[in-house]
Backbone bond lengths (Angstrom), bond angles and torsions (degrees), N, CA, C in turn:
res aa  C-N    CA-C-N  psi(-1)  N-CA   C-N-CA  omega(-1)  CA-C   N-CA-C  phi
1 M - - - 1.460 - - 1.520 109.24 -
2 N 1.328 117.74 120.49 1.453 121.12 -178.86 1.522 111.13 -92.63
3 R 1.325 116.22 81.01 1.458 121.44 175.35 1.521 108.52 -72.77
4 S 1.332 116.87 158.75 1.458 119.88 174.67 1.523 108.92 -70.79
5 R 1.334 115.30 125.55 1.457 120.64 179.91 1.522 110.35 -136.47
6 R 1.323 117.53 44.61 1.464 118.94 177.35 1.528 110.34 -57.55
7 S 1.317 116.19 -48.64 1.464 122.07 177.97 1.518 108.77 -121.83
8 C 1.339 115.73 129.87 1.462 122.71 178.84 1.528 106.67 -121.36
9 H 1.321 116.50 107.53 1.466 120.57 -169.04 1.520 112.03 -96.68
10 A 1.328 115.07 128.70 1.459 122.45 179.79 1.524 110.75 -81.92
11 V 1.337 116.86 130.88 1.461 122.21 -179.53 1.527 108.58 -128.13
12 P 1.323 119.42 114.21 1.468 120.48 179.78 1.522 111.44 -59.82
13 G 1.325 116.35 125.29 1.460 120.17 -177.58 1.507 114.01 -68.63
14 S 1.325 117.62 -15.92 1.461 121.30 -178.88 1.522 112.87 -91.03
15 N 1.348 118.03 -2.47 1.462 121.22 -175.10 1.528 109.47 -111.83
16 E 1.314 116.25 101.84 1.467 120.74 -176.06 1.525 111.64 -61.94
17 R 1.325 117.81 -38.00 1.466 120.57 -179.26 1.520 110.81 -64.47
18 F 1.330 117.61 -42.07 1.460 120.95 179.19 1.527 111.06 -67.54
19 L 1.323 117.19 -36.27 1.456 120.44 177.40 1.528 110.61 -61.79
20 Q 1.313 116.86 -44.49 1.467 120.48 179.40 1.526 111.10 -67.09
21 K 1.320 116.85 -40.00 1.460 120.76 -179.13 1.528 111.87 -65.47
22 A 1.316 116.96 -28.93 1.467 120.98 -176.91 1.521 112.68 -62.12
23 T 1.323 117.64 -24.62 1.461 119.92 -177.82 1.527 112.06 -64.63
24 G 1.318 117.14 -27.03 1.462 120.56 -176.41 1.511 114.58 -99.42
25 L 1.327 118.46 4.63 1.447 121.02 -178.07 1.530 111.41 -81.01
26 D 1.336 116.13 157.76 1.463 121.78 -178.37 1.527 112.95 -93.49
27 A 1.317 117.75 16.81 1.461 120.60 177.34 1.526 110.26 -70.12
28 D 1.328 116.29 146.23 1.466 119.91 175.91 1.518 111.13 -69.09
29 E 1.330 115.97 -35.80 1.465 121.44 179.67 1.511 109.56 -130.89
30 V 1.316 116.55 142.99 1.469 121.61 166.80 1.522 107.35 -120.13
31 F 1.328 115.03 134.98 1.468 117.04 173.71 1.523 108.99 -120.30
32 L 1.315 114.23 127.84 1.456 122.61 -178.84 1.520 106.74 -87.88
33 D 1.327 115.26 118.16 1.461 120.87 -165.23 1.520 112.25 -96.97
34 L 1.331 115.43 125.47 1.457 121.68 173.11 1.520 112.09 -107.69
35 E 1.352 116.75 0.94 1.463 119.36 -174.71 1.528 111.67 -99.55
36 D 1.326 118.15 -108.10 1.468 121.54 -169.78 1.524 113.81 -61.13
37 A 1.333 118.20 -28.77 1.463 120.54 -176.87 1.526 113.01 -78.99
38 V 1.335 117.31 -2.25 1.462 120.93 -175.67 1.527 109.69 -121.29
39 A 1.327 116.17 127.61 1.467 121.24 178.01 1.530 110.32 -65.38
40 Q 1.330 115.94 153.15 1.466 120.56 -178.39 1.525 111.73 -55.07
41 S 1.316 117.06 -39.33 1.464 120.65 -177.38 1.524 112.85 -71.98
42 E 1.338 116.65 -13.44 1.462 121.07 -175.19 1.526 113.22 -106.22
43 K 1.332 118.41 3.50 1.465 121.29 -172.57 1.533 112.27 -57.47
44 A 1.320 117.12 -50.19 1.464 120.02 -176.37 1.526 111.39 -65.34
45 R 1.328 116.97 -42.77 1.462 120.22 -179.73 1.527 110.42 -64.43
46 A 1.333 116.55 -43.33 1.460 120.09 179.96 1.522 111.16 -62.48
47 R 1.323 116.73 -38.56 1.470 120.70 178.93 1.530 110.50 -58.70
48 G 1.313 116.15 -47.10 1.459 119.92 178.57 1.513 112.64 -64.87
49 Q 1.313 116.00 -36.75 1.457 120.45 -179.82 1.523 111.74 -68.32
50 V 1.330 116.91 -38.32 1.464 121.19 177.43 1.523 110.52 -65.93
51 I 1.313 117.49 -42.60 1.470 121.08 178.26 1.532 109.86 -61.03
52 A 1.321 116.50 -43.06 1.465 120.25 178.19 1.526 110.99 -63.69
53 A 1.331 116.99 -40.51 1.471 120.73 179.67 1.528 111.08 -63.34
54 L 1.323 117.00 -40.42 1.465 120.25 179.25 1.531 111.10 -61.62
55 H 1.309 116.18 -34.82 1.467 120.04 179.70 1.534 112.33 -80.80
56 D 1.324 116.69 -38.07 1.461 119.86 -167.68 1.530 114.46 -95.70
57 L 1.329 117.67 -23.19 1.463 120.60 -173.73 1.525 110.97 -103.63
58 D 1.324 115.38 148.91 1.461 121.94 178.65 1.522 108.90 -104.85
59 F 1.334 116.47 108.90 1.460 121.12 -179.37 1.531 112.46 -92.00
60 G 1.309 116.92 7.56 1.458 120.48 175.10 1.515 112.32 64.87
61 E 1.343 115.16 -134.96 1.464 121.52 -177.03 1.523 112.84 -88.80
62 K 1.314 117.83 2.49 1.462 120.55 -179.16 1.534 111.10 -64.10
63 T 1.317 115.49 150.49 1.452 120.55 167.20 1.528 107.42 -74.77
64 V 1.316 116.96 127.54 1.466 121.84 -174.98 1.534 108.87 -111.76
65 V 1.329 114.99 123.33 1.462 122.50 -173.20 1.524 108.77 -131.51
66 V 1.313 117.35 148.95 1.469 122.06 169.84 1.515 108.21 -117.91
67 R 1.343 116.08 127.98 1.465 119.67 172.72 1.521 108.53 -90.95
68 V 1.312 115.61 115.44 1.467 121.57 176.84 1.524 109.04 -85.45
69 N 1.307 116.08 172.87 1.461 120.28 174.07 1.525 109.66 -77.04
70 G 1.320 116.00 162.03 1.452 121.64 -174.72 1.513 113.77 -66.94
71 T 1.326 115.68 159.87 1.465 120.82 -177.82 1.521 113.10 -68.04
72 D 1.329 117.69 -12.38 1.463 121.25 178.52 1.525 112.20 -94.83
73 T 1.338 117.54 12.42 1.465 121.67 -179.34 1.526 110.18 -113.38
74 P 1.334 117.84 162.38 1.467 120.64 176.29 1.528 113.45 -78.04
75 H 1.334 116.66 -1.58 1.466 120.66 -176.20 1.523 113.27 -97.61
76 Y 1.328 117.20 -20.01 1.470 121.47 -171.69 1.529 113.09 -55.72
77 Y 1.327 116.29 -54.61 1.473 118.95 -172.68 1.519 111.16 -63.99
78 R 1.349 116.73 -38.01 1.461 119.90 -179.44 1.526 110.41 -69.98
79 D 1.339 116.97 -41.19 1.467 120.75 176.14 1.523 110.19 -56.11
80 L 1.329 115.53 -53.04 1.461 120.52 -173.65 1.525 111.18 -64.29
81 I 1.322 116.68 -48.16 1.468 120.05 -176.73 1.525 111.02 -66.12
82 D 1.323 117.60 -48.14 1.463 119.45 -176.81 1.523 111.73 -65.37
83 V 1.337 117.32 -45.79 1.460 120.37 -176.86 1.527 111.04 -65.53
84 V 1.320 117.56 -47.83 1.466 119.70 -176.35 1.524 111.01 -72.46
85 E 1.346 118.12 -40.43 1.463 119.68 177.83 1.526 111.78 -62.02
86 Q 1.322 116.31 -44.46 1.461 119.80 -171.00 1.522 113.89 -91.69
87 A 1.345 117.54 -18.99 1.466 118.55 -176.78 1.518 112.71 -146.68
88 G 1.335 117.02 24.19 1.457 119.88 -177.90 1.506 114.30 -61.21
89 D 1.343 116.70 -29.03 1.457 119.91 179.95 1.528 112.56 -76.39
90 K 1.329 117.44 -7.57 1.468 122.21 178.72 1.527 111.57 -104.52
91 L 1.295 116.89 5.53 1.465 123.03 -166.47 1.528 110.71 -118.36
92 D 1.337 116.53 138.51 1.460 120.45 176.09 1.521 112.63 -94.91
93 A 1.339 117.21 -34.94 1.467 119.35 -177.03 1.520 110.13 -159.50
94 I 1.325 113.92 158.99 1.462 123.19 170.91 1.518 107.73 -106.68
95 M 1.320 116.39 132.57 1.463 121.17 175.12 1.527 108.47 -98.66
96 L 1.328 114.46 128.79 1.462 121.17 -176.62 1.525 108.68 -111.71
97 P 1.343 118.41 114.81 1.461 120.53 -177.65 1.524 112.68 -84.39
98 K 1.336 113.96 160.32 1.468 122.13 171.13 1.533 112.92 51.65
99 V 1.321 115.62 45.72 1.459 120.54 -179.68 1.526 109.09 -76.24
100 Q 1.312 116.36 127.74 1.466 121.64 -179.15 1.517 113.10 -115.84
101 T 1.322 117.11 -23.93 1.463 120.56 -176.97 1.522 109.59 -139.49
102 P 1.342 117.30 157.24 1.469 118.62 173.91 1.516 112.20 -62.10
103 G 1.329 117.90 -22.19 1.462 120.93 178.06 1.516 113.07 -61.16
104 D 1.335 117.50 -32.72 1.461 120.17 176.98 1.526 110.79 -60.33
105 V 1.337 115.49 -42.31 1.462 120.89 179.83 1.522 110.67 -71.90
106 E 1.335 116.77 -42.65 1.465 120.72 -178.80 1.522 111.23 -61.12
107 M 1.334 116.38 -42.66 1.462 119.81 178.93 1.524 110.66 -63.03
108 T 1.309 116.45 -43.80 1.468 121.07 179.60 1.520 110.79 -62.60
109 D 1.317 116.84 -43.08 1.461 122.02 177.73 1.530 110.32 -57.56
110 K 1.329 116.74 -49.30 1.465 120.22 -176.26 1.529 111.87 -64.71
111 L 1.330 116.70 -39.78 1.464 119.38 178.34 1.524 111.01 -65.02
112 I 1.332 117.01 -43.39 1.464 119.69 178.53 1.531 110.45 -62.01
113 T 1.327 116.16 -42.78 1.468 119.74 179.44 1.519 111.44 -59.78
114 Q 1.331 117.50 -43.52 1.459 120.76 179.09 1.528 110.99 -61.10
115 I 1.318 116.16 -42.06 1.468 119.79 179.50 1.527 110.68 -66.13
116 E 1.336 116.50 -43.82 1.469 119.88 178.96 1.530 111.01 -58.56
117 L 1.319 116.38 -43.81 1.459 120.12 179.50 1.530 110.86 -64.51
118 A 1.317 116.94 -42.71 1.461 121.19 -178.09 1.524 112.02 -67.93
119 K 1.349 116.69 -35.10 1.464 120.84 -176.20 1.523 113.50 -93.77
120 G 1.323 116.99 -7.28 1.456 119.27 -178.18 1.513 114.05 78.73
121 F 1.342 116.76 19.34 1.467 120.51 176.14 1.527 109.77 -78.22
122 E 1.320 115.63 160.40 1.466 120.17 174.54 1.522 109.55 -63.37
123 V 1.310 117.12 123.54 1.461 121.01 -176.42 1.527 110.41 -75.11
124 G 1.316 115.26 127.75 1.455 121.06 176.61 1.507 115.38 92.98
125 R 1.335 118.25 -4.11 1.474 119.45 -176.92 1.525 112.33 -71.49
126 I 1.318 117.66 -35.74 1.467 121.65 -177.55 1.526 109.43 -77.10
127 G 1.328 116.12 124.23 1.456 121.12 -179.11 1.519 112.83 -86.30
128 I 1.330 115.23 174.84 1.463 122.37 175.59 1.516 109.07 -128.09
129 E 1.324 116.03 134.01 1.460 123.17 172.07 1.530 107.38 -113.60
130 A 1.323 117.27 129.97 1.468 121.21 -175.31 1.519 110.63 -114.68
131 Q 1.323 115.83 126.47 1.462 120.89 177.94 1.522 111.06 -91.45
132 I 1.319 115.19 131.31 1.462 122.64 176.11 1.529 106.93 -102.83
133 E 1.348 115.93 115.13 1.463 118.87 -169.43 1.521 114.09 -132.33
134 D 1.333 118.18 6.37 1.457 118.97 177.11 1.527 109.89 -157.07
135 A 1.326 116.29 -178.57 1.461 120.71 -175.41 1.526 112.03 -63.77
136 K 1.323 117.63 -41.95 1.464 120.57 179.98 1.519 111.04 -60.76
137 G 1.314 116.05 -43.84 1.454 119.73 179.50 1.512 112.42 -64.37
138 L 1.330 116.38 -39.80 1.472 119.76 -179.61 1.526 110.73 -66.24
139 I 1.325 117.19 -43.16 1.468 120.44 178.90 1.531 110.67 -60.76
140 A 1.328 116.77 -35.35 1.466 121.05 -175.81 1.521 113.43 -95.64
141 C 1.336 118.96 7.78 1.467 119.55 -168.84 1.527 113.22 -63.62
142 E 1.340 118.36 -30.12 1.467 119.02 178.19 1.530 110.70 -64.52
143 A 1.335 116.86 -44.08 1.465 120.36 178.87 1.525 111.22 -70.22
144 I 1.324 117.05 -35.61 1.464 121.04 178.14 1.531 110.17 -62.85
145 A 1.335 116.49 -41.66 1.464 120.94 -177.04 1.519 112.80 -62.50
146 T 1.322 117.04 -27.10 1.469 121.13 -177.46 1.530 112.90 -109.11
147 A 1.329 116.53 13.35 1.466 120.06 -172.69 1.523 113.77 -72.85
148 S 1.326 117.46 -17.87 1.464 120.87 -177.79 1.518 110.16 -156.38
149 P 1.336 117.16 144.20 1.471 119.60 173.06 1.526 112.66 -62.90
150 R 1.330 116.22 -15.86 1.467 119.94 178.20 1.529 112.83 -76.57
151 M 1.315 117.96 -15.75 1.462 120.62 -174.80 1.532 111.02 -59.92
152 E 1.346 115.61 128.36 1.457 121.53 179.03 1.525 112.97 -119.43
153 T 1.335 117.67 -29.78 1.463 119.46 -178.66 1.526 111.42 -148.87
154 L 1.338 113.78 150.39 1.457 122.20 160.20 1.515 106.24 -105.05
155 I 1.323 116.65 133.60 1.463 121.93 -176.62 1.517 109.40 -122.01
156 F 1.328 116.83 132.42 1.455 120.88 176.05 1.515 109.99 -86.11
157 G 1.350 116.20 129.32 1.454 121.64 176.23 1.522 110.22 -105.61
158 P 1.340 118.83 95.68 1.465 120.91 -170.32 1.524 115.36 -69.74
159 G 1.330 118.18 -30.57 1.458 119.54 -178.16 1.511 112.69 -67.13
160 D 1.326 115.81 -57.79 1.465 120.00 -179.72 1.528 111.11 -64.47
161 Y 1.350 116.69 -35.64 1.463 119.31 179.80 1.526 110.71 -64.33
162 S 1.317 117.36 -45.21 1.465 120.46 179.88 1.522 111.26 -61.02
163 A 1.342 115.86 -41.10 1.469 119.73 178.13 1.520 110.93 -65.73
164 A 1.326 117.06 -42.16 1.466 120.82 -177.32 1.519 112.37 -68.93
165 I 1.327 116.96 -37.60 1.460 121.57 -177.02 1.519 112.27 -83.09
166 G 1.344 115.82 -30.17 1.461 119.91 -178.55 1.510 113.67 99.79
167 I 1.342 117.70 24.96 1.471 120.75 176.64 1.523 108.04 -73.20
168 P 1.346 118.21 125.66 1.469 120.94 -171.62 1.525 113.61 -81.04
169 I 1.329 116.49 72.41 1.461 122.04 174.47 1.522 108.41 -137.65
170 T 1.330 115.58 159.19 1.463 120.53 175.24 1.526 111.90 -120.86
171 T 1.327 118.09 -8.34 1.460 121.97 174.95 1.523 108.92 -91.47
172 I 1.319 117.49 121.11 1.464 121.02 179.38 1.519 109.56 -61.44
173 G 1.330 115.82 126.39 1.453 120.15 -179.66 1.510 114.42 80.74
174 G 1.334 117.14 4.89 1.454 121.18 -178.70 1.518 112.74 -81.15
175 T 1.336 115.03 -176.95 1.462 122.32 -176.22 1.516 109.98 -120.65
176 P 1.331 119.28 128.87 1.464 120.98 -179.91 1.527 111.73 -79.24
177 D 1.315 115.54 155.72 1.465 120.76 171.50 1.527 109.63 -77.58
178 G 1.322 115.65 155.66 1.456 119.93 169.79 1.503 116.18 101.53
179 Y 1.360 118.23 -5.33 1.461 119.71 178.89 1.522 108.74 -120.49
180 P 1.329 118.41 127.52 1.467 120.45 -171.75 1.526 114.60 -75.00
181 G 1.335 117.69 -21.51 1.452 120.70 179.32 1.516 110.84 -105.52
182 D 1.338 116.56 -159.16 1.453 119.51 175.02 1.520 109.16 -91.73
183 H 1.322 116.69 124.42 1.462 121.11 -172.25 1.523 113.45 -70.26
184 L 1.343 117.63 -12.24 1.462 120.38 -178.47 1.526 112.96 -109.80
185 N 1.322 117.10 11.21 1.464 119.98 -178.12 1.527 111.23 -55.80
186 Y 1.319 117.04 -47.73 1.467 120.73 -179.46 1.512 110.93 -61.47
187 L 1.331 116.46 -47.10 1.457 119.80 -177.64 1.524 111.11 -62.10
188 Y 1.346 116.91 -49.22 1.461 119.85 179.64 1.523 110.99 -56.44
189 S 1.330 116.34 -46.75 1.463 120.05 -177.22 1.528 111.23 -64.05
190 K 1.316 116.96 -42.11 1.474 120.45 179.36 1.524 110.75 -64.31
191 L 1.317 116.53 -42.04 1.458 120.97 -179.39 1.527 111.06 -65.66
192 V 1.328 116.68 -43.55 1.464 120.58 -179.54 1.522 111.07 -65.40
193 V 1.331 117.29 -43.82 1.466 119.74 179.72 1.532 110.40 -61.93
194 A 1.334 117.31 -43.27 1.464 120.63 178.31 1.523 110.98 -62.08
195 A 1.326 116.23 -42.39 1.465 119.95 -179.49 1.524 111.24 -66.53
196 R 1.328 117.21 -46.10 1.462 120.46 -177.62 1.536 111.25 -65.09
197 A 1.322 116.73 -38.48 1.467 119.60 178.33 1.520 110.95 -62.62
198 A 1.328 116.94 -29.43 1.461 121.72 179.37 1.519 112.73 -92.20
199 G 1.327 116.93 -5.90 1.458 120.53 -179.50 1.513 113.91 76.03
200 I 1.342 116.90 28.41 1.462 120.70 -179.13 1.527 109.91 -123.48
201 Q 1.331 116.96 -176.09 1.457 122.45 -175.98 1.531 111.92 -98.88
202 A 1.331 114.81 160.34 1.464 122.50 174.40 1.520 108.35 -123.48
203 I 1.326 116.46 129.36 1.460 122.10 -174.09 1.527 109.95 -125.06
204 D 1.322 116.31 135.27 1.458 121.55 176.97 1.531 109.90 -83.74
205 G 1.308 116.02 152.10 1.453 121.59 179.54 1.521 112.66 -81.67
206 P 1.325 117.95 -167.67 1.463 121.78 -170.37 1.530 113.49 -82.33
207 Y 1.328 113.83 164.75 1.460 123.03 170.34 1.521 105.99 -114.51
208 G 1.327 115.52 114.73 1.454 120.56 -167.26 1.510 117.02 -73.39
209 N 1.329 118.24 -25.08 1.462 120.37 -178.41 1.520 108.99 -83.78
210 V 1.321 116.38 91.94 1.467 120.56 -171.09 1.528 112.62 -70.05
211 K 1.337 118.17 -15.32 1.461 120.23 178.56 1.529 112.70 -89.11
212 D 1.319 117.10 -11.57 1.463 121.89 -176.05 1.530 109.85 -94.80
213 E 1.322 116.73 83.24 1.461 120.52 -176.46 1.527 111.93 -66.96
214 E 1.316 116.83 -37.80 1.468 119.36 -179.05 1.526 111.12 -69.49
215 G 1.333 116.11 -36.79 1.464 119.14 176.14 1.513 111.57 -63.67
216 L 1.332 116.72 -42.23 1.463 121.54 176.70 1.525 110.44 -61.66
217 R 1.321 115.76 -46.40 1.472 119.80 -178.21 1.531 110.84 -62.11
218 E 1.316 116.72 -40.85 1.466 120.35 -178.98 1.530 111.11 -66.33
219 R 1.331 117.35 -44.05 1.465 119.63 178.78 1.531 110.99 -64.71
220 A 1.320 116.58 -39.03 1.464 119.88 178.22 1.526 111.21 -65.40
221 R 1.327 116.90 -39.64 1.470 120.42 179.46 1.525 111.32 -63.55
222 I 1.317 116.21 -41.05 1.468 119.53 178.67 1.524 109.77 -63.47
223 A 1.321 116.78 -45.30 1.466 120.22 179.97 1.523 110.83 -61.35
224 R 1.314 117.10 -44.22 1.467 119.32 -179.93 1.523 110.91 -65.55
225 A 1.337 116.94 -40.48 1.463 120.15 -178.85 1.520 111.84 -61.26
226 L 1.328 117.16 -29.08 1.461 121.30 -179.73 1.522 112.88 -92.78
227 G 1.345 116.81 6.30 1.456 120.28 170.36 1.505 116.60 104.28
228 L 1.339 118.98 -0.53 1.461 119.24 -179.79 1.525 110.24 -69.27
229 D 1.321 115.68 155.67 1.465 121.63 -172.31 1.517 113.54 -93.92
230 G 1.323 118.19 -18.58 1.451 119.96 -176.22 1.519 110.84 -177.09
231 K 1.333 114.38 -174.71 1.465 119.74 -174.83 1.528 108.80 -150.07
232 W 1.316 115.31 149.43 1.457 120.57 174.16 1.522 110.82 -69.17
233 T 1.330 114.66 152.61 1.463 121.55 167.12 1.523 107.30 -127.01
234 I 1.336 115.55 146.26 1.468 119.65 179.95 1.517 111.59 -122.28
235 H 1.342 116.85 0.82 1.460 122.44 175.95 1.522 107.10 -141.92
236 P 1.334 117.81 138.93 1.471 119.18 -178.23 1.522 113.88 -54.89
237 G 1.337 116.85 -29.47 1.454 120.32 -179.60 1.517 113.69 -68.52
238 Q 1.320 117.63 -13.23 1.464 120.77 179.71 1.532 112.80 -87.32
239 I 1.318 116.92 -17.29 1.466 120.37 -170.16 1.519 112.34 -64.02
240 E 1.316 118.08 -46.45 1.466 120.80 -177.59 1.526 111.26 -61.30
241 I 1.329 116.70 -40.96 1.464 120.44 179.68 1.521 110.41 -63.26
242 V 1.315 117.15 -47.78 1.460 121.10 -177.40 1.534 111.19 -66.31
243 N 1.328 116.86 -43.71 1.465 119.19 176.44 1.525 111.17 -58.15
244 G 1.336 116.23 -40.70 1.465 119.94 -179.38 1.511 112.64 -65.26
245 V 1.319 116.94 -43.09 1.467 120.37 -178.48 1.524 110.90 -65.90
246 F 1.325 117.50 -39.86 1.462 120.49 -175.54 1.533 113.26 -90.48
247 S 1.323 116.22 10.60 1.463 120.86 172.81 1.521 108.73 -111.24
248 P 1.331 118.87 138.18 1.462 119.13 172.51 1.523 109.63 -66.31
249 S 1.318 116.57 152.12 1.460 118.89 173.63 1.532 109.17 -66.36
250 R 1.314 116.32 161.63 1.461 119.78 177.45 1.528 110.34 -57.38
251 E 1.341 116.10 -38.77 1.460 120.49 -179.38 1.529 111.20 -66.38
252 E 1.340 117.00 -42.40 1.464 120.46 177.23 1.524 111.09 -60.88
253 W 1.335 115.01 -42.90 1.460 119.93 -179.10 1.528 111.44 -65.01
254 E 1.327 116.14 -45.49 1.465 119.29 -179.64 1.527 111.09 -63.21
255 R 1.334 117.22 -40.47 1.467 119.42 179.12 1.534 110.32 -64.45
256 A 1.334 117.20 -39.96 1.460 119.98 178.41 1.526 111.04 -64.20
257 E 1.335 117.62 -40.39 1.462 121.44 177.46 1.540 110.05 -61.67
258 Q 1.330 115.97 -43.06 1.464 119.94 179.67 1.523 111.44 -65.79
259 M 1.325 116.65 -37.73 1.457 120.50 177.88 1.526 110.61 -63.38
260 L 1.326 116.91 -43.24 1.456 119.88 177.86 1.523 111.49 -62.69
261 A 1.327 115.86 -39.72 1.465 119.38 178.97 1.522 111.05 -63.80
262 A 1.336 117.13 -41.68 1.462 120.61 178.87 1.519 111.38 -65.03
263 Y 1.308 116.68 -38.40 1.471 120.28 179.55 1.526 110.58 -67.66
264 R 1.339 116.29 -42.56 1.468 119.65 179.01 1.529 111.10 -63.40
265 E 1.322 115.00 -41.29 1.464 119.05 179.92 1.525 111.34 -61.25
266 A 1.334 116.82 -43.36 1.461 120.65 179.18 1.526 111.00 -63.02
267 A 1.337 116.47 -38.75 1.458 120.20 -179.53 1.523 111.64 -71.66
268 D 1.340 116.42 -40.44 1.465 120.10 -175.84 1.523 112.51 -73.78
269 E 1.328 116.01 -39.85 1.463 119.26 -173.49 1.521 112.88 -86.59
270 G 1.299 116.49 -37.48 1.458 117.51 -175.71 1.509 114.69 -122.92
271 G 1.315 116.36 1.77 1.456 119.11 -177.96 1.515 112.81 64.42
272 R 1.344 116.71 25.81 1.463 120.07 -176.30 1.527 110.52 -90.75
273 G 1.319 115.01 145.30 1.452 120.35 177.74 1.512 113.02 -95.03
274 A 1.325 116.82 4.64 1.465 121.93 178.15 1.526 108.31 -144.38
275 A 1.313 116.40 157.25 1.462 121.17 -178.75 1.520 108.87 -153.51
276 M 1.306 115.60 163.94 1.462 121.07 173.40 1.522 108.64 -95.40
277 F 1.316 115.48 133.84 1.460 120.08 176.70 1.518 108.99 -143.62
278 D 1.301 116.06 119.17 1.469 121.55 176.20 1.522 111.46 53.26
279 G 1.360 115.41 40.81 1.454 120.89 178.34 1.510 115.13 79.08
280 E 1.325 116.68 7.81 1.463 120.99 -176.36 1.528 109.69 -122.29
281 M 1.328 116.93 137.76 1.454 120.86 173.21 1.525 108.71 -78.26
282 I 1.325 116.63 122.98 1.464 120.44 -179.03 1.524 109.79 -117.50
283 D 1.340 115.69 147.92 1.460 121.15 179.12 1.523 109.47 -140.82
284 E 1.327 116.72 -159.63 1.453 120.97 -175.16 1.527 112.53 -61.38
285 A 1.325 116.64 -35.21 1.470 119.21 178.58 1.530 110.59 -64.23
286 N 1.346 116.19 -41.14 1.466 119.28 176.54 1.527 111.13 -62.70
287 R 1.347 115.39 -39.50 1.461 118.90 179.00 1.526 110.94 -58.56
288 K 1.331 117.01 -44.53 1.457 120.56 -178.85 1.532 110.92 -63.58
289 M 1.330 116.35 -42.17 1.467 119.41 179.85 1.523 110.86 -65.78
290 A 1.341 116.22 -42.49 1.459 120.17 179.43 1.518 111.41 -65.00
291 E 1.331 116.38 -37.45 1.461 120.22 -179.38 1.513 111.36 -62.00
292 R 1.338 117.84 -38.60 1.467 120.42 178.51 1.522 110.85 -63.63
293 I 1.338 116.44 -41.30 1.464 120.20 179.30 1.526 110.48 -66.11
294 V 1.326 116.53 -41.11 1.462 120.72 178.81 1.525 110.52 -62.21
295 E 1.315 117.05 -44.73 1.471 120.35 178.93 1.522 111.35 -61.98
296 A 1.326 117.15 -41.44 1.457 120.82 179.32 1.528 110.65 -65.63
297 G 1.342 116.84 -38.18 1.456 120.17 178.48 1.514 112.29 -66.88
298 R 1.308 116.98 -39.51 1.462 120.21 177.63 1.525 110.93 -65.48
299 A 1.345 115.40 -37.94 1.459 119.13 176.53 1.524 111.21 -64.03
300 A 1.335 116.51 -29.73 1.469 121.19 179.11 1.523 112.23 -81.51
301 G 1.326 116.14 -3.98 1.456 120.12 175.88 1.509 115.50 101.38
302 Y 1.324 118.42 7.04 1.464 120.73 177.74 1.519 109.35 -71.71
303 A 1.313 115.32 144.72 1.458 121.36 176.52 1.513 108.64 -140.82
304 A 1.325 115.81 139.91 1.460 120.51 -178.57 1.527 110.82 -65.80
């Protein structure tokens, strides 16, 4: 299911005030975090607080996700079972961090299915988002993307990835000195190709310097230019910038709508597979490109 995920906002599961504030944010997705944003001593309390938030708070039309702890931790099974058993009907997807093999996704899928069957929930409705955060995960990302029909996104985790690979930066999502191009071009392209082959989305991770709006905008532009569908935000002030970058302009959207209309007219009236539009020969490939822009514009709220 390709939900709109231009902005995916991180909400610490241990912070009740942030959980309540998330209901009023303009992010397409909010994910309630039980992993990195929660101290080890607070895991159990945060789990209960997230379950209560899912029941008590109204997140509107947002995609609502819970990030559980990784499969290599003692918290994963309890996170998954408690959250899905007690609030699975309030949940759109589970986010799985530090995924290295398709087995991580397969195990999560099977556990969710068992809970859905036991609780009488609709089987298969809850999606899975998989974070790619190290070399093993990147090498296996094609298999991870197709490991379950529940898979909805591949997500890049820049902090853990930079540490694992040895990129010399300390700002999450930042850019190192010494390389003339973009240091993540290969990773972004590999992630997008794996996601598209599986029919799912690719999402960029956060930009840690919340005061650097231009840095955030530049990283988001690069991700969008390489085909990613959205980006994480970790501060409410980042949401508007990210939504703007991952939305076509009104002019882009209108031109794409007009291109589709011209293509349909050529097909309906003359049975032609190509047409002239604004001095350009357009065909089926143009139609597909225009359709993506139109869908993104509609997700951003544009209406003819």
